[in-house]
N, C-alpha and C positions, 0 to 999 in steps of 0.2 A: 729533660727537653728545653733545647734553647728556643729563642723567639724564631728564628727561619725556620726549622723542622716544625713547629706550632701554626705558624702561617700556610706553611705549604701543606700540611695536613687540613688545615680549616677551609682554604681555599680550593685546594684540591676535591676535597668531599664535596663541597656545595656545587662545583662545577660537574660533577659526577652524578649527584643527586638531580641536578634541575635539567640538566641534557639527557639522563637517563628517562627521565618523564618525557621530554620533549620527543626523544627517539621513540617512545612507544606510541605517544599521541600522533607522530607522523606516519609511523607504520600501521595504527588503526585506520587513520584518515585516508592511506593509499597514498601518501605523497612524498617525498624522495628526503630520506633521511642521514644521507651520507655527511651532512654537516654538522648534524647534531652528534653523529656518531665520532666525528673528529673531535670532538669538543671532550666527549666521556674518554678519549684516549688522552688528551693532553690532562684532564685532571686526573687520571688513575696516574699520570706520569708526572704529576705535583707531588700524589699522593706516595708516590715510589721515593722521589726525592728527598720528601719528608723522613720517609723512615731511613732512607742510608744516613741522612745527617743526624738523627737519631739516635740508631746504631753505634755510628761513628762516637757520638758524644758520651756514650753509654760505656762504649771500649776505652776509650782515652781517659776518662775519668777513673774508669775501673770498677764501676758500679755493677752489682747485683741485683737487677730488677725482679729475682724471683722473690715467691711469698710462699710462708708456708701456711698461709690462712686461705682458703679455699671458700668463695660465695657462696651460701648455701641455695639451693633449690628454690626456697622462697622468695629470694630476693631476683631470680628468673622471673618468677610468677608476677612480684611486683612491678619490674619493667615490664612484663608482657601488658598486665592492665594499663600502665602507664603510655603504653603506645598504642593499642586498642580499641583504650576506653573510650577516648575521645571520639574514635570514630565511630563506635557504636551508637555513641549520644547523638551525634549528627546524624546519623542513617535514622535513627527512630525519631527524632525529629521529622525529618524528611518523609519517613514512612506514614507520619501522623498529620502532616500535610501543615506543618507549621511555618510559617513566614513573617520573619527572616529565620533559617537554621544557625545556630550559634556553634562555632567550630572553635578548638583548641591547638592550634597547629604546634607552639611550643611544647607543649607537655606531650603532643605525639611524637615530634623531634627527638626529645630527651629519651622517650622511652624509647624508642628504636636503636639509638646511639648506645644507651644505657643496656638495653638487651645483649646486643651483641657483643659490647665488652664484656659484660658480665661471663657472657659465653663462652668468650675464649678464655678468659682468665680460668674458669673452670677445668678447661684442656690443659693450659699451660700453666699450671701455678709456681712449678720449681725451674721453669725456663730463664736463665741468664737476661736473655731477652725478651722475655716475657710482655713487659711494657710496652714494646715498640709493636710486638705482633697485635696487641690489644688495640692500640690505636690505630694503626692501619685497618683492620679489622671496621673498627668502628666509623673510619672516613671512608674506606671502600664501600662498605657494604650497611654499616649501619644509618650513616647520612641520608642515603639514596632510599633506604626503605623508610625514613621517615617523611623524606620529601614525596615518594609515591601515595603513603598513607595519607596524607593531608591534599597533595593536589588531584589525583584521581576522583575522590568523592566531590572536591569543589568543585572542579569542571563538570560533574555530573549534576550536582544541584543546579548549578546556573545553567545548563544546558536545557534545565527542566524548568526553567523559569523561576526559581526560586533564590531570593534574597539571600546572601550567606555573610553573616558578620563572623569576622574573626575576631575571639575573644582573647585580644591583647591586652588593652588598658580602656578605662573611661575618664573623659575629662570630668574632672571634680567640677567644675563651675556648669556646666551644660550638662551632664548627666549622659551622654549619647556617647554609641560607640566609635572609637577610635578609626576603625579602619569597617567600612561596608562595601560589600562587591554586588553591583546589580546584574539580576541577569540576563542571560546572553539571547536577546529575544532575536528569534530569525527576521532577516530582513524582507519587507516586503517587495515584490519587483512588478513593478505594474506594468502591463501589456503596453508596446506601443500604438498610437493612433492608427487607426485603420483607414485605408483610402482606396479600399479594392474596387468597388464600383465606380469611383472617379476615375480612377487608372484606366479601368477597363475602357470606359466610354471615351474619356480623352485618347487613348490609344486607337478605337476603333474610327473616330472623327480624323486624325492625324494621319490614317492610313487609308483614308476611304479612296476608291476609286473612280474614275468615269465611267457610267454605265451606257451602254449604247441601246435604248430603249427598245427599237426594233427586234433587234439581236436578242435581248432578253424575252420579249413575246413570244419571239420563233422558238425560243427553247423552253418555254412556257414558266419562266421567272417571274414573269408579270402579266398582267391583262386587264382589259378595261371592264368596267361594271356597266349596268345598264344607263348610269347617269352619265356614264364617259369619264370618273373617275378611274385615275390608274392607281393599279393597286401591286402589291407584292404576293406573290404565291409563294408559302410556306412548304418544307418538306411535307406535311403530314395532308397535305391540299387546299387547307382553310386558307384566306386572305387577310391582309394586313395593309392599312394606308401606309404611305411613302412618310417618313418623318421629314418633316418641313424645319428648314433653317432656323424660323422663328421660333422654332421650340426645343431649341438648344439648351438656351438658359433656364427652361424650366426641367430640362432633363437632368442638366448640371447640380440646378439646387436639390433634385430629388434624390441623385446619387450621392452628394455631401450629406444629407440627411440619412438618408440610409446607412453612410458609414460613421457618422455619429453614433447613431442609436446602437449599430454594432459594436463600437468602440465603447461604450457605456456600459454593452452587456457583457464584454469581455471584462472591464475593470471589475464590476461587480461579482462575477465570478472567481476572478482573482483573491478580491477581498474575502469571500467566502471560503475559498479554499486554505488562505491564509488563516482566518480564525479557528478552521477547524483545526490546523495542524498547530496554533499554538494553543488551544485548550486540549488536544492531544498530548502535547509537549508537557503542559502544565499539571494535568492528570496522571501522567505516564512516568516510567523509570522506575517505578517503586517494586520491590518483589512479593507484597502480599496485597499491598492495597491499591496499586496501581492499574492502567490500561493502557492501551496505545501505544507508541514507541518506546 
């Protein structure tokens, strides 16, 4: 295998793996996935280019990449454990509410690639281009399986407000994990300040019309009481005093205070709903020990 074909395999496999996860994530969330799917196609094309270069090199050099040796089934079991073992370990930590959850992505990636490589090897042991087929399968299928087995649980843990530590290496001088991913806590969206009563009062004052008192009395909309004070007649027959212009400032202050109280109540309700959602996320997402979302 030449350098160019190796680079094409690795780069194409990485693009296919990452963008396959992105495509699935966008489909699940209802977003457009055409651009991600385009990159998957580009990655697959790079893998195809690597396969052509690899096969051309094998043919030019007259090599025979067939093999009399067939990987035993135990090797497939080992690769399967290497692939899914770290995933199961991380999920067990998550089920037990461990925070942080330690994951080992490199082991998962190696296990997925090795599993596909060995499986194809067992199917094509005596094929002249067997090495090409094994490598293409590892890049086109193995790497995406590794990325998906790593990325999907990781995103799930973070969604449910659990810190994730990637078991890559530790700083020998400090003794802390090299890569730590914080939880994806939902954004608290506060309701806008309310001015309903104030706007209603201002609108009423701005659109007030001059009233002919004599016509209003004739229509039964106004009347004088025993003390000669002019009153408004309400639809239910009761009366109410006329609003004086001197009372406008007090009415504005009252409307403002009521709007502020309503805004405080709305914000408090939003905080309460957010706290409940955060708690549901923190406790949920588990198969056996969770509840909520």
